N, C-alpha and C positions, 0 to 999 in steps of 0.2 A: 504493500500500500504506500502510495506517495505521501509525503508529509504535507499536511494542510496548512501548517503555520511554521514559518521559518524566520530565523534571525538574519539580519543583514547589517553590514557596516558600511557607512557612507559618510562623506564629508558634508556636514550640515552648513548651510549658508547662515552664519550667525548674525550677519547684518540684517537679515529678515526677522530674526527672533526678537520679540518684545522682551525687554529685560525684566519687567515686573508687571504682574497682573492683579495683585491683591495687596493693598495696604503697604506698598513699598517692599514686600518680600521679594528677594532676588530669585529669579527663575533659574532652576537647575535643569540642564539639557544633556542628554546622552546621545552619542553618535550611533549607537546600536539601535536599529529600528526593526520593525516586524512586518512581514507580508502575510496576508490572509488569502486563502484560495477562493476562487469564484464559487466553488461548491459550498463553502461555509457561508459566503455572502448570499447565495441563492436560498439556502435553508433559513438564513436569518430573515429574509423577506417573507417566507412562509410562516415563520414563527410570529413575526409582528402582525401579519394579516390575521392569523388565528387568534392571537391574544387580544387584538383590538375588537374583533368580532365577539370574542368571549365576554368582553366587558360592555357589549352593545354600544360601541362607539364608532362604528364603521362609517358614519356620515360626518365625523368631526376631524379637524386637523389635530392630531394627537402627537405630542412631542415626548420623547423619552430620553433619559440618560441611562444607559444600561451598563452596569458593572459586571465584569465577567473575568473569571480565571480561565486559563487555557493550558493545554499541553500541545504537543506537536500535531495532534489530530482532531481535537475537539475544543469547543467553547463550553464553559460551565456558567450558566446564567445565575448570578447571585442576587441581583436587585434590579428592579424597574422603577426608576425615579421619575416622577412627573411634577413634583412641586417646584423645583428650580433646576431646569435642565441646562446648567452652565457647562462650560468647557468646549462648546461648539467652535468658538472663535480661536481658542487655544489650539484646537485640532487643525483648523484651517491654517493657522500661522505655522504650525509644525510641518504640515504637509507641503506648504509652499517652500519651506526651507530646504527640502530635498528635491525640489523641482518636479513634484508629482501633481497630476491634474486632479481636480475635484469635480464631482458630479454637479453640474449647474442647475439641477432640479431645485436646489435650495433657493435660487434666485426667483424661480417661478412661483414658489409657494410660501416663501417666508414673508411675513408682514413687512410693509415698507415703513410703518410707524412703530417706534420703540420708546418705551418709557422706563426710566430708572427709578426704582423704589427705595434703594438703599445706597447711599452715597459712597460707602466704603468699597462698593463694587464698580466705581466709575472707571478705573483703568481697564478692567475687562470689558465693560460696556463700550468704551470708546474703541477698544480693539475689535469688538463685534462689528460696529459700524464701518470701521476701516476695512476689515477683511471682506465684508459683504460687497463693499464698493470696489475694492480691488478686483474681486471676481467679476463684478458687473462691467468694469472697464478693461477687463483682460490685461490687468497690470499696467495699463496706461492711465495713471491717476494724476499725473502732473497737470496743474491748472484747473482741476476740478475741486468743487467744494462738497463732494459726496451728496449730490442732489437726490439720489434715488432712495437711499435709506436714511431716515432722519430720527433724531431725538425729539420727542414732543413733551410738553409739560401738562397739557390739559387733555384728558381723555373723554370728557363729557361731550365735547363738541364734535368728536370724531365718530363717523358711522363706519369707516373702514376698519379692518382688523388691526389690533394693536397688540404687540408682544410686550408683556410686562416683565421687566428684568428684576427679578426677585419675586417673592410670594405675594399674592394678592387675595383678598377675600371677595373680590367682585366676580360674580359668575354671570357675565353677559355674553351674548352670542359672539360679539366682536372682540372679546378679551381672550388672549392666548398667553400661556398654556390654559386650555379649557378645563374647568372643574377639577383642578389638580388634587383637591382634598379627597375626592372619591377614588380617583385613579391611582393615587400614591399609596393606598392601603396595601401593606405587604401580604395580607390574606388573599389578595387577588392572584398574585403569583403562586402562592401556596396551593390554592384551589386549582389553578390552571396546570400546575405540575402533575396533577393526578391523571391528566388526559394527554399530555404531550410526550410522545415517544418517537423520536427521530434519530438520525445517525450522528450528525456532527455537533448539534446543539443539545446539551443536557442541562436539566435543572436539578441540582442536588436536592435530595429528598427533604421535604418539609414535615414538621410535626406541629400540630396545633393543640390548643387546650382541650378540645373535645376528644382527642385521641389518647393523651397520657396526662397523668398528674405531674406536677413539677418534680416531685421526688423520683419519678420513674424515667425522667429524661436521661438519655445516655450521655457519657462524658464528651464524646467527639461531636459536639454541636456548636453552632454559632447562634446566640440569642439576639434578636432584633426587635425594635419597637414596631408594632404592627401599624399603628396609625399615629403620626406625629402630633396631630392636633388633640389627641386624647390623653396627653401626658404633659407634665411640666416642661417648660421650654429648655432648661439646661440638660434634660435627658433625651431630647428628641433624636439626636444623632448618635446615641450610644449603641455600641455593638460590643458584645462580650463573647469571648471564646471559653468561658467557664460559666458556672451557675452561681451568681451572687445570692446569698440567702435572702436578702431583703427584696429580691425580685419575685419571690414565690407568690406573693399576693397579686402582683401584676399579671402573672401567668394565669392565675385562677380567674382574674377579671377579663381575660381574653385580650389583654393589651400587648402581648408578646407573641412572636412566632419563633420557632427553632428550625434551623436548617443544618443538614449534614455538613460537617466540616470537610472542605476540599483543600488540598495543598496546592499552592501556586507554583507555576514553573519558575525555576531560577534562571537568571540571565548569566552572562559571562563573568560578572562581578559577584556572583552568588547572591544577588538581591532577588527578593520576591517581585513578581510582575503581575500587573492587572490591566486588562483592556477596558477602556472607556469608549462606549459607542453612542453616538448622538444620532437619533433617528427622527424622521418626520413622516407621519403615516406609516407605510410599510417599508420605507426606504431607510437603510442605514447610510447616512450621508457622509459622516466623518468619524474618524477614530483616532485615539492616541493611547499610549501606554504609560502607566505609572510604575516606577521602580523604587523599591524601598527595602531596607533591612528589617523593617517592623512587620509584625504579623498582621496588623490592621493597617492597610495602605490608605493614606489620606491624600488630600489635594496638595499638601506641601512636599510631596515626593519629587523624585527626579523624573522628568518627562522625556518621552521619545516618540517619534512618529509611528503610526501604524497605517498601512495602506494595502490596497488590493493588488494581487499579483497581476 
């Protein structure tokens, strides 16, 4: 069997790379990047189509940030994030740095009006507008003031679609990402995992509160908050690779899900690797890789490009 996922080394054009995208934190980039086969990409399209239909959202523009581990032949879907699908512009920036083309579908379907809800994300927000317009002008941006994708301050007067950069409580037909509170619930992926059986994309087994008591959970699991809005704010992004005693009551209240622990693939530096996939509807538009020595890989990790073969 041919390898579906391979490591490549390439000279990255660091003049293209934005030095910082969040509160002045210096961006760390690795020259080792990853190629994904067309077979995996095709199966990912089927996965997204099935998942969106499973959630009865087939008529909506649905955005996901997908977190996945991988080995040389498969992707392991860990999370389907819908609340704040950041990273798309980071991925576009990384992909340009190795002179790879990006699917221009994003220009046809992404809203032209964008609004920033949290000022600390302004560097990434401005990278977003810049990268979209670089795509639009095919890298010929000199002399333009980015007229096609714009930041707006007032959403009430706009009837066109508006992409909200950060979370919003507004559920209007023209506000995207659409109804993220419902879509972001981790029980959705847990339920869908029971029916998804394909070759290259796997969903590590989920366990929910109606299946086992907290004391019965196996040791090799990852505990996740099921629904972020249902728990105190400083716990919303918590992930545990053990069972804290104080979380037993949350399990009994259906506020947690457990997922089988999967080991990430190591890169040449013996760091853990994780794929970040940004999708729109059934299309995985852009990807990148996070590399870290930590067991839980966060956004402050070392980044590298991920592209299709």
